PAMIMAR-411223 format. One line per field, with one value per residue (C-alpha): x, y, z; residue number from 1. Coordinates in Angstrom, 3 decimals. Example, Ala and Ser with C-alpha at 12.3 -4.5 7.8 and 13.67 -1.06 7.14 Angstrom:
<rs>
u	(12.300, 13.670)
v	(-4.500, -1.060)
w	(7.800, 7.140)
seq	(1, 2)
</rs>
This chain:
<rs>
u	(83.029, 81.498, 77.481, 75.415, 73.370, 70.119, 70.832, 71.428, 68.142, 66.350, 68.108, 66.276, 67.764, 68.295, 68.723, 69.917, 66.646, 64.730, 63.980, 63.315, 62.546, 64.762, 67.407, 66.019, 69.182, 72.258, 73.594, 77.362, 80.044, 81.181, 84.674, 85.678, 82.685, 82.116, 78.662, 77.953, 74.102, 72.175, 68.593, 66.228, 62.716, 60.858, 57.361, 54.678, 57.368, 58.933, 56.407, 57.240, 61.116, 64.173, 65.826, 69.692, 72.227, 75.992, 78.294, 79.518, 76.595, 76.402, 78.329, 77.779, 75.784, 75.049, 74.451, 73.027, 70.274, 69.653, 69.986, 72.207, 73.122, 72.724, 74.682, 71.871, 68.723, 65.207, 64.952, 68.604, 67.566, 63.829, 65.670, 68.107, 67.937, 64.832, 65.194, 62.003, 61.636, 61.007, 64.295, 68.118, 70.793, 72.127, 75.297, 73.382, 71.527, 75.030, 76.561, 73.355, 73.444, 77.238, 76.903, 74.191, 75.970, 79.317, 81.254, 83.950, 82.980, 84.076, 84.312, 86.711, 90.016, 91.436, 91.226, 88.070, 87.138, 88.335, 91.421, 91.647, 91.465, 89.571, 86.577, 87.437, 84.648, 86.530, 86.134, 89.681, 91.401, 89.805, 91.743, 91.332, 92.475, 95.831, 96.001, 97.200, 94.100, 90.997, 87.578, 85.629, 82.109, 80.632, 78.124, 75.904, 74.544, 71.626, 72.382, 68.982, 69.372, 72.674, 71.651, 70.556, 73.611, 75.076, 78.846, 80.853, 84.544, 87.110, 85.658, 82.108, 79.200, 79.206, 76.023, 74.637, 75.006, 72.777, 73.984, 76.937, 79.293, 79.806, 82.563, 80.883, 84.209, 85.034, 81.673, 83.479, 81.832, 84.583, 82.887, 79.930, 78.012, 77.532, 74.962, 76.283, 73.034, 72.573, 76.218, 77.406, 74.087, 74.279, 77.268, 77.838, 81.086, 82.582, 84.151, 85.904, 85.401, 89.099, 89.016, 86.447, 87.437, 84.552, 81.033, 78.312, 75.560, 73.744, 73.856, 73.693, 77.021, 79.903, 83.199, 86.000, 89.544, 89.019, 88.466, 85.710, 87.690, 89.317, 86.170, 84.962, 87.733, 87.491, 86.165, 82.541, 80.371, 77.370, 74.525, 76.178, 79.650, 81.616, 83.777, 86.325, 90.009, 91.064, 88.435, 89.185, 92.961, 92.269, 89.734, 92.739, 95.284, 93.502, 93.117, 96.748, 95.628, 96.678, 94.297, 92.445, 93.497, 97.199, 96.513, 94.263, 97.050, 99.541, 97.225, 96.712, 100.511)
v	(139.473, 139.795, 139.835, 140.031, 143.335, 141.514, 139.066, 142.289, 143.500, 140.908, 141.856, 143.812, 147.017, 147.160, 150.331, 151.119, 151.289, 148.893, 147.514, 150.637, 148.291, 146.643, 147.148, 148.828, 149.200, 150.926, 154.463, 153.906, 156.684, 155.862, 157.162, 154.671, 152.177, 152.455, 152.346, 155.692, 155.038, 152.140, 153.044, 151.810, 150.920, 152.080, 151.061, 153.414, 154.882, 157.928, 157.679, 160.018, 160.263, 158.269, 157.255, 157.006, 155.602, 156.089, 152.937, 155.079, 153.740, 150.422, 148.430, 144.951, 142.642, 139.729, 136.653, 134.241, 136.669, 138.441, 141.787, 144.684, 146.372, 150.491, 152.618, 155.336, 155.823, 156.103, 160.020, 160.737, 159.080, 160.795, 164.060, 163.865, 165.962, 164.969, 163.844, 163.485, 159.812, 161.471, 163.518, 162.523, 162.895, 166.421, 167.752, 169.819, 167.277, 165.603, 168.357, 168.765, 165.162, 164.680, 167.843, 166.821, 163.514, 164.931, 162.396, 163.504, 164.040, 161.183, 163.556, 165.763, 163.908, 162.138, 158.623, 156.331, 158.072, 161.450, 161.496, 157.608, 154.729, 152.572, 153.510, 154.422, 154.639, 155.980, 159.531, 159.996, 158.646, 161.006, 163.533, 166.315, 165.901, 167.567, 171.049, 169.246, 167.345, 168.493, 167.890, 166.179, 166.061, 162.486, 161.292, 158.658, 155.618, 153.287, 149.658, 149.151, 151.268, 150.029, 146.265, 145.174, 147.318, 145.772, 144.479, 145.089, 143.321, 144.456, 142.503, 142.038, 141.793, 139.300, 139.890, 142.317, 143.191, 141.024, 142.140, 143.534, 142.066, 144.345, 144.039, 144.993, 146.073, 148.782, 148.990, 148.997, 147.340, 144.345, 142.539, 142.991, 139.697, 139.356, 137.170, 136.001, 134.019, 135.724, 135.238, 132.007, 130.184, 129.089, 130.930, 133.841, 135.664, 138.242, 141.156, 143.775, 147.660, 147.785, 145.903, 148.623, 151.038, 153.283, 153.478, 155.045, 156.135, 157.372, 154.244, 151.811, 149.986, 148.995, 148.592, 146.300, 145.864, 142.046, 139.774, 137.679, 134.362, 135.433, 135.797, 132.709, 130.832, 132.448, 130.661, 130.344, 132.078, 130.247, 130.900, 128.395, 129.586, 130.871, 133.921, 132.517, 133.995, 130.838, 131.746, 135.383, 134.396, 132.252, 134.808, 137.328, 135.018, 133.894, 137.802, 138.195, 141.321, 142.131, 141.456, 144.223, 142.751, 143.317, 147.124, 146.933, 145.762, 148.279, 151.166, 149.968, 149.844)
w	(71.336, 67.926, 67.262, 64.140, 64.106, 63.239, 66.323, 68.627, 67.568, 69.243, 72.601, 75.296, 76.823, 80.618, 82.418, 85.640, 86.915, 84.682, 80.979, 78.457, 75.294, 72.827, 70.118, 66.866, 64.990, 64.646, 63.206, 62.177, 60.804, 57.251, 57.859, 60.699, 60.163, 64.110, 65.827, 66.999, 68.386, 69.145, 68.292, 71.107, 70.581, 73.802, 72.637, 74.582, 77.055, 74.736, 71.584, 68.436, 69.270, 68.279, 71.482, 70.935, 73.178, 72.695, 72.941, 76.084, 77.829, 76.220, 79.367, 77.526, 75.271, 77.608, 75.129, 77.699, 78.685, 75.163, 76.658, 76.756, 79.924, 79.742, 82.175, 82.423, 84.106, 82.628, 83.869, 82.013, 78.774, 79.060, 79.767, 76.961, 73.934, 71.714, 68.121, 66.093, 64.755, 61.238, 61.226, 60.550, 63.117, 62.748, 64.171, 66.126, 67.641, 68.616, 69.833, 72.378, 73.195, 73.734, 75.977, 78.093, 78.844, 79.127, 76.983, 74.643, 71.061, 68.889, 65.963, 68.101, 66.469, 64.083, 65.892, 66.059, 69.313, 69.062, 70.873, 71.332, 68.835, 71.289, 73.659, 77.101, 79.562, 82.838, 82.812, 84.615, 81.529, 79.100, 77.388, 75.034, 71.196, 70.530, 68.776, 65.914, 65.381, 63.467, 63.866, 61.296, 60.004, 60.366, 58.007, 59.898, 58.064, 59.433, 59.336, 58.059, 55.068, 54.173, 54.262, 50.673, 49.259, 46.060, 46.570, 43.693, 43.467, 41.053, 38.444, 38.784, 41.348, 44.042, 46.017, 48.804, 52.141, 54.482, 57.866, 59.863, 62.487, 65.296, 68.374, 71.688, 73.119, 70.482, 68.642, 65.435, 62.355, 61.651, 58.884, 56.288, 56.022, 51.944, 50.488, 47.214, 46.156, 42.769, 41.925, 43.468, 44.980, 48.861, 50.207, 52.358, 53.076, 55.361, 53.969, 56.303, 56.131, 55.728, 52.288, 51.032, 48.080, 48.070, 48.539, 46.200, 48.683, 46.005, 44.107, 47.157, 46.166, 48.065, 45.888, 47.430, 46.308, 45.919, 42.951, 42.542, 42.480, 45.848, 47.345, 45.844, 47.431, 50.781, 53.805, 53.884, 56.491, 57.761, 60.151, 62.400, 62.071, 65.156, 64.470, 66.405, 66.270, 64.180, 61.692, 61.512, 61.097, 58.399, 56.581, 56.873, 55.803, 52.635, 51.357, 52.803, 54.849, 58.380, 61.409, 62.976, 66.501, 65.767, 65.098, 68.521, 70.347, 68.749, 69.838, 73.333, 74.244)
seq	(1, 2, 3, 4, 5, 6, 7, 8, 9, 10, 11, 12, 13, 14, 15, 16, 17, 18, 19, 20, 21, 22, 23, 24, 25, 26, 27, 28, 29, 30, 31, 32, 33, 34, 35, 36, 37, 38, 39, 40, 41, 42, 43, 44, 45, 46, 47, 48, 49, 50, 51, 52, 53, 54, 55, 56, 57, 58, 59, 60, 61, 62, 63, 64, 65, 66, 67, 68, 69, 70, 71, 72, 73, 74, 75, 76, 77, 78, 79, 80, 81, 82, 83, 84, 85, 86, 87, 88, 89, 90, 91, 92, 93, 94, 95, 96, 97, 98, 99, 100, 101, 102, 103, 104, 105, 106, 107, 108, 109, 110, 111, 112, 113, 114, 115, 116, 117, 118, 119, 120, 121, 122, 123, 124, 125, 126, 127, 128, 129, 130, 131, 132, 133, 134, 135, 136, 137, 138, 139, 140, 141, 142, 143, 144, 145, 146, 147, 148, 149, 150, 151, 152, 153, 154, 155, 156, 157, 158, 159, 160, 161, 162, 163, 164, 165, 166, 167, 168, 169, 170, 171, 172, 173, 174, 175, 176, 177, 178, 179, 180, 181, 182, 183, 184, 185, 186, 187, 188, 189, 190, 191, 192, 193, 194, 195, 196, 197, 198, 199, 200, 201, 202, 203, 204, 205, 206, 207, 208, 209, 210, 211, 212, 213, 214, 215, 216, 217, 218, 219, 220, 221, 222, 223, 224, 225, 226, 227, 228, 229, 230, 231, 232, 233, 234, 235, 236, 237, 238, 239, 240, 241, 242, 243, 244, 245, 246, 247, 248, 249, 250, 251, 252, 253)
</rs>
């Protein structure tokens, strides 16, 4: 199911033995545009540290109850490697974190989840990356920080990033929600990370290989819009781009 990041930030977090707080934000990598950690606001429970939860432990986002179920106990989370709230996520921390939980490192192979293009929680199905696959160094970005980045089409600016649409099955970022108010007042559009040409992290700009006119004629996205498969098919069809769901189907065969 698809969820907006800012909507998920209102959700409570339910561990195996009780509530631990609520969603504060997300970290994603800038290679696969996939959520690598959910940041938990634990209130006074674990002050002074960032509490990060990998999608390996995120069982489901339950829309009706506005909560995310976590397959960890409070003790497991409390005893996990600490990360100072003022420091970025380092490779040293990630290696300790994944070693502690015993999960396969997502950076250990060329696929989105290391050895696999999709998230596998069943330990019996885990595999080691092949010897031909090389580990890579991910750069993690905060959804909070990237919100407000300017979007540049091939022929000019169109607006800024307002939100992200996240798939809670794969935890991939499927779309950026773009507010075009300064260019075309009153319209928001969805842009897939697959349509991004490059990102200037220093200048806070995202460059996409689409024209302003094509974006202007694209299906509008509103707060009331339901991102159904029909809506997505129309969006991808408008840009004459393949749907990610076709690629996922092939990957699972």
